[in-house]
KOLRO-834343 format. One record per residue: residue number from 1; residue in one letter; x, y, z of N, C-alpha, C in turn. Coordinates in steps of 0.001 Angstrom, whole numbers. Last residue first. Layout:
NUM,A,X,Y,Z,X,Y,Z,X,Y,Z
...
END
This chain:
181,A,6886,-34918,-175289,7300,-34139,-174020,6793,-34795,-172906
180,V,8386,-36975,-177727,7169,-36774,-176996,7527,-35941,-175609
179,P,10660,-35669,-180192,10433,-36364,-179024,9283,-35802,-178257
178,V,9895,-36173,-183463,9842,-35476,-182637,9657,-35908,-181122
177,D,11728,-38345,-185697,10557,-38207,-184857,10749,-37242,-183779
176,F,13746,-36936,-188333,13543,-37815,-186990,12290,-37482,-186511
175,V,16347,-36641,-190840,14753,-36439,-190390,14608,-37520,-189328
174,F,18998,-34940,-191693,18472,-35879,-190981,17111,-35703,-190581
173,C,19398,-33581,-195023,19016,-33230,-193795,18843,-34594,-193097
172,T,21675,-32113,-197230,21224,-33302,-196853,20554,-33089,-195451
171,T,21392,-29565,-199985,21529,-30140,-198577,21202,-31445,-198350
170,T,23278,-27428,-202208,22362,-28639,-201816,22516,-28878,-200395
169,A,23281,-24221,-203990,23429,-25001,-202809,22718,-26439,-202790
168,H,24297,-21171,-205342,23421,-22444,-205314,24006,-23348,-204273
167,A,24355,-17575,-206079,24921,-18984,-205359,23990,-20033,-205578
166,Y,23743,-15853,-207989,24790,-15434,-206914,25390,-16678,-206352
165,L,22460,-15203,-211289,22709,-16276,-210356,23912,-15785,-209257
164,K,19925,-13185,-212394,21322,-13428,-212277,21712,-14239,-211162
163,G,17379,-12393,-212332,17630,-13700,-212519,19046,-14137,-212661
162,K,16688,-9941,-211766,16829,-10134,-213140,17107,-11583,-213631
161,E,16719,-9899,-208922,15518,-9814,-209686,15753,-9912,-211244
160,D,19064,-12499,-208153,18522,-11380,-207932,17300,-11115,-209035
159,E,19203,-15711,-206605,19288,-14995,-207737,18653,-13606,-207308
158,V,20261,-18931,-205477,20097,-17520,-205014,20494,-16546,-206218
157,R,18901,-22071,-205299,19516,-21014,-206047,19246,-19664,-205408
156,A,19026,-25473,-203944,18327,-24171,-204040,19374,-23188,-205002
155,E,17725,-28880,-203206,18674,-27945,-203673,17995,-26379,-203998
154,A,17754,-31611,-200635,16968,-30274,-201379,18123,-29471,-202223
153,T,16732,-34718,-198958,17830,-33626,-199947,16807,-32559,-200414
152,A,16658,-36388,-196116,16031,-35621,-197045,17086,-34902,-197775
151,M,16557,-39443,-193973,17134,-38277,-194830,16288,-37834,-195870
150,Q,14637,-41410,-193086,15717,-40738,-192198,16549,-39656,-192887
149,R,12489,-41811,-194893,12324,-41923,-193443,13364,-41421,-192662
148,G,12798,-39037,-197313,12728,-40413,-196902,12495,-40654,-195566
147,V,12656,-36892,-199922,12451,-37153,-198426,12103,-38496,-198141
146,H,14305,-35046,-202386,13951,-36554,-201825,13638,-36500,-200345
145,V,14406,-32521,-203289,14685,-33535,-204165,14080,-35081,-203882
144,V,12690,-29543,-202851,13034,-30919,-202362,13243,-31738,-203383
143,T,14036,-26282,-203473,12964,-27379,-203621,13504,-28656,-203299
142,A,14205,-22718,-202992,14774,-24242,-202637,13499,-25100,-202794
141,V,15610,-19893,-203616,14306,-20533,-203929,14770,-22101,-203913
140,A,16381,-16891,-202421,16923,-18265,-202410,15491,-19145,-202486
139,R,17119,-13694,-203714,16303,-14753,-203353,16816,-16136,-203298
138,L,18097,-10382,-202852,18436,-11724,-203343,17420,-12767,-202767
137,P,17881,-7008,-203337,17171,-8096,-202720,17735,-9335,-203683
136,G,20807,-5092,-203774,19363,-5305,-203560,18920,-6677,-203236
135,T,23630,-4359,-203965,22914,-5560,-204821,21488,-5643,-204753
134,K,24673,-2736,-202366,24146,-2122,-203564,23380,-3072,-204462
133,H,25857,-4120,-200405,24634,-3537,-200103,23834,-2794,-201330
132,S,26917,-7032,-202527,27195,-5842,-201704,25746,-5259,-201280
131,A,28279,-10079,-203608,27190,-9064,-203255,27611,-7909,-202476
130,S,29854,-11963,-206155,30003,-11392,-204753,28653,-10370,-204851
129,R,29136,-15338,-207335,29339,-13951,-207750,29243,-13180,-206414
128,V,28912,-17962,-206525,29496,-17739,-207930,29595,-16079,-208391
127,I,29249,-20101,-204211,29090,-18610,-204322,29762,-18241,-205705
126,N,27987,-23191,-203219,28999,-22651,-204359,28505,-21013,-204529
125,I,27640,-25317,-200491,27435,-23949,-201329,28585,-23654,-202198
124,S,26131,-27799,-198797,27233,-27407,-199738,26900,-26313,-200724
123,L,25631,-29335,-195657,25197,-28082,-196601,26441,-27834,-197499
122,E,24356,-32010,-193912,25335,-31435,-194710,24866,-30196,-195482
121,A,22391,-31885,-191861,23698,-32834,-191839,24498,-32471,-192623
120,T,19914,-30007,-190290,20944,-29960,-191383,21993,-30843,-191126
119,T,17052,-31746,-189067,18271,-30800,-188805,19325,-31168,-189931
118,Y,13510,-32167,-188515,14840,-32377,-189507,15982,-31570,-188806
117,S,10491,-34081,-187711,11292,-32781,-187782,12656,-33129,-188391
116,R,7237,-35130,-187133,8550,-35246,-187763,9120,-34068,-187782
115,G,4714,-34580,-186293,5395,-35463,-185365,6719,-35732,-186018
114,T,3192,-34384,-189246,3104,-34141,-187893,3974,-34986,-187111
113,P,5458,-34973,-192143,4038,-34752,-191493,4206,-34483,-189917
112,L,7225,-32530,-194394,7260,-33430,-193195,5893,-33502,-192614
111,A,7566,-30621,-196222,7101,-32239,-196854,7091,-33036,-195508
110,T,8500,-28462,-195277,7156,-28653,-195796,6662,-29974,-196229
109,Q,11080,-28992,-194647,10121,-29042,-193487,8667,-29057,-194048
108,V,12478,-28557,-196926,12235,-29924,-196562,11246,-30017,-195414
107,A,12101,-25806,-196979,11728,-26768,-198211,11522,-28275,-197719
106,C,13404,-25323,-194832,12073,-24940,-194841,11437,-25839,-195853
105,G,16145,-25884,-195482,15631,-26509,-194426,14050,-26286,-194510
104,L,16456,-24132,-197775,16546,-25516,-198053,15949,-26211,-196908
103,A,16276,-21585,-196477,15439,-21959,-197687,15354,-23392,-197981
102,S,18424,-21743,-194654,16987,-21429,-194183,16020,-21771,-195345
101,D,20564,-22120,-196312,20225,-23141,-195306,18854,-22882,-194963
100,L,20524,-19603,-197706,20454,-20945,-198537,20007,-22005,-197556
99,L,20957,-17817,-195489,19820,-17657,-196626,19444,-18867,-197245
98,T,23472,-18838,-194747,22123,-18619,-193771,20928,-18620,-194588
97,A,25239,-18631,-196817,25082,-19900,-196029,23747,-19926,-195550
96,F,25261,-15772,-197166,24615,-16604,-198366,24352,-18115,-197689
95,W,26401,-15168,-194891,25194,-14571,-195059,24587,-15490,-196100
94,G,28991,-16593,-195160,28066,-16906,-194114,26611,-16432,-194083
93,G,30269,-14861,-196855,29863,-16215,-197268,28683,-16765,-196360
92,H,29654,-11466,-196677,30310,-12590,-196119,29649,-13860,-196673
91,V,29845,-8929,-199108,28920,-9834,-198208,29712,-11157,-197898
90,T,32872,-7384,-199099,31616,-7788,-199693,30987,-8715,-198782
89,G,35341,-6388,-197962,34273,-5496,-198506,33192,-5987,-199232
88,L,36881,-8273,-196647,37458,-7897,-198099,36246,-6840,-198676
87,P,35890,-9089,-194294,37044,-8169,-194325,37423,-7554,-195681
86,N,32332,-9020,-195047,33411,-9649,-194658,34624,-8679,-194762
85,Y,28822,-7631,-194133,30483,-7596,-194898,31457,-8438,-194311
84,H,26723,-6965,-192929,27077,-8453,-193398,28260,-8619,-194231
83,Q,26491,-4408,-192684,26751,-5110,-191469,26999,-6554,-191821
82,R,25502,-3535,-195280,27031,-3436,-194771,27426,-4187,-193731
81,L,23344,-6030,-196199,23547,-4509,-195708,25049,-4687,-195302
80,P,21115,-7950,-198626,22403,-7617,-197907,22769,-6168,-197436
79,I,18155,-9018,-198028,18700,-7811,-198617,20212,-7405,-197862
78,G,16579,-12208,-198896,17397,-11278,-197996,17884,-10062,-198873
77,Q,14030,-14575,-198899,14819,-13360,-199488,15644,-12677,-198518
76,F,13169,-17823,-199531,13582,-16953,-198736,14189,-15433,-199443
75,V,10542,-20339,-200272,11293,-19089,-200988,11685,-18031,-199721
74,A,10251,-23693,-200661,10195,-22610,-199857,11116,-21374,-200513
73,R,8678,-26845,-201331,9145,-25468,-201846,9274,-24537,-200803
72,G,7012,-29001,-200575,8453,-29235,-201032,9231,-27919,-201639
71,D,4276,-27127,-201356,4878,-28538,-201060,6078,-28761,-201667
70,G,5393,-23882,-200458,4549,-24774,-201196,4846,-26252,-200708
69,V,5739,-20528,-199140,6053,-22093,-198930,5153,-22620,-199791
68,E,7411,-17339,-199160,6389,-18221,-199366,6867,-19882,-199330
67,L,9285,-15776,-197739,8034,-15174,-198390,7045,-16021,-198697
66,L,11121,-15292,-194732,10499,-16280,-195571,9207,-15617,-196188
65,A,13823,-12747,-194940,12273,-13271,-194480,11848,-14417,-195490
64,M,16454,-10968,-193626,15824,-11911,-194583,14390,-12341,-193960
63,N,18763,-9751,-191920,17817,-8996,-192859,17117,-9844,-193997
62,M,19843,-11070,-189961,20408,-11261,-191380,19553,-10492,-192517
61,T,18671,-10217,-187903,19991,-9882,-187625,20389,-10143,-189400
60,E,15904,-11009,-188361,16150,-9589,-188270,17705,-9390,-188485
59,N,16192,-13813,-188332,15700,-13060,-189702,16129,-11688,-189563
58,M,16919,-14656,-185962,18203,-14269,-186967,17652,-13603,-188015
57,P,14527,-15178,-184694,14885,-13999,-184358,16371,-13542,-185193
56,P,12062,-16663,-186401,13259,-16915,-185962,13948,-15438,-185598
55,Y,8561,-15927,-185254,9461,-16155,-186459,10967,-16154,-185975
54,P,5892,-17429,-183432,6955,-16431,-183514,7926,-16925,-184591
53,L,2712,-18057,-185067,3910,-18250,-184196,5011,-17401,-184390
52,E,1005,-16123,-186294,356,-17061,-185313,1686,-17646,-184426
51,G,1879,-14952,-188464,2110,-14178,-187184,1482,-15045,-186215
50,S,1963,-16320,-190970,821,-15653,-190738,898,-14701,-189378
49,M,4440,-17678,-190866,4290,-16495,-191672,3107,-15776,-191494
48,M,3939,-19424,-188844,4933,-18654,-188605,4663,-17452,-189564
47,A,1733,-20871,-190245,1415,-20411,-188870,2354,-19249,-188590
46,D,3332,-22157,-192167,2164,-21228,-192617,1778,-20339,-191272
45,L,5104,-23688,-190778,5566,-22420,-191420,4503,-21646,-191949
44,I,3094,-25465,-189693,4100,-24694,-188716,4782,-23487,-189602
43,E,2223,-26757,-191895,1301,-26013,-191162,2140,-25003,-190259
42,R,4519,-27906,-192942,3912,-26965,-193648,2869,-26097,-192821
41,G,4704,-29931,-190850,5896,-29088,-191072,5472,-27712,-191891
40,S,1748,-30195,-189073,2749,-30790,-189877,3731,-29637,-189998
39,K,703,-30138,-185480,899,-29381,-186984,2024,-30221,-187651
38,G,816,-31348,-183064,-388,-31559,-184109,-264,-30700,-185312
37,A,2544,-28701,-181615,2035,-30026,-181394,958,-30125,-182455
36,I,3167,-26000,-181222,3422,-26499,-182864,2949,-28163,-182676
35,Q,2535,-25134,-178974,2072,-24261,-180175,2249,-25058,-181383
34,E,3787,-26824,-177302,2349,-26999,-177274,1727,-26226,-178496
33,A,6581,-26027,-177407,6168,-27392,-177881,4657,-27445,-178100
32,R,6865,-22658,-178677,6721,-23578,-177623,6348,-25032,-178198
31,A,8916,-21013,-180994,7522,-21664,-180617,7775,-22425,-179449
30,L,10795,-18301,-180137,10783,-19663,-180461,9521,-20122,-179996
29,G,11362,-14969,-181844,11194,-15903,-180655,11311,-17371,-181185
28,P,9757,-12209,-182944,10862,-12911,-183014,11003,-13583,-181768
27,T,6190,-12165,-183437,7462,-11553,-182853,8565,-12545,-183115
26,G,2969,-11910,-184692,4099,-12424,-184585,5417,-11637,-184182
25,G,541,-10950,-185058,840,-10930,-183696,2247,-11638,-183544
24,G,-126,-10258,-187634,-804,-11459,-186976,-490,-11768,-185669
23,D,1420,-8096,-188008,-26,-7768,-187856,-745,-8814,-187368
22,R,4024,-9446,-188223,3723,-8504,-187081,2309,-8207,-186825
21,M,3516,-10817,-190704,3738,-11465,-189557,3437,-10684,-188344
20,R,3037,-8532,-192422,1835,-9545,-192236,2304,-10284,-190991
19,Q,5599,-7461,-192404,4309,-6732,-191812,3293,-7579,-191632
18,N,7123,-9275,-193835,7371,-8902,-192360,6293,-8325,-191752
17,A,5827,-9184,-196183,5963,-10501,-195455,6294,-10187,-193941
16,D,6408,-6444,-196985,5015,-6903,-196791,4822,-8161,-195916
15,L,9095,-6439,-197266,8486,-5497,-196054,7082,-6225,-195791
14,Q,9283,-8169,-199426,9905,-8516,-198219,9256,-7677,-197062
13,Q,8159,-6534,-201259,7480,-7969,-200879,8084,-8335,-199749
12,N,9753,-4485,-201590,8316,-4211,-201032,7699,-5572,-200566
11,A,11683,-5842,-202748,12075,-5162,-201612,10753,-4916,-200635
10,W,10720,-6412,-205172,11254,-7492,-204294,11312,-6872,-202993
9,V,10074,-3649,-206154,9290,-4792,-206153,9520,-5845,-205224
8,P,11965,-1406,-206408,11253,-1829,-205182,10279,-2879,-205110
7,S,14916,-2372,-208038,13717,-1742,-208134,12930,-2178,-206684
6,N,17643,-3044,-208399,17217,-2209,-207171,15947,-1894,-207240
5,K,17443,-2831,-211802,18198,-3127,-210763,17776,-2358,-209424
4,E,14216,-3126,-213236,15408,-2291,-213025,16089,-2770,-211742
3,T,11714,-4106,-213479,12847,-5172,-213716,14146,-4426,-213420
2,E,8234,-4190,-212300,9581,-3601,-212592,10786,-4479,-212657
1,M,5587,-5671,-213967,6593,-5557,-212759,7849,-4988,-213220
END
């Protein structure tokens, strides 16, 4: 595996993930209630990654993709672009927040049974290093800490291909029953 800065390995994995969704018929959009009915949180994410369900439109805006999910785990990757800059000439904190919130929420979602959903109640982020369009791909790897009846918590780190830390975060999510249509 290549480890040079800005090597194509991670970038190609993001391209492959996006292509797999499109090849499966996936487009940006929102899943309809009948499309997700009867599916667990993990099944919904798997269907989105295969293209069976639409993926969030903001993934294109933020140049990020869901790469993998497991039980209580989710990996998102983003490649920062100049369009994500703040007035100081570095990647805006909101880009990091979006990448982290996406990974953290999806990690929680993998642990939810059919008929249950979540929303972010609290997000705490620490950005420890700036990024630019020259940084290359950054990955947010999130794992669940706790899932209860009403609350779930998770933690995540954003690193580059060499394992250099850029940001880390925790979340608390409110867990609830999906309203019956």
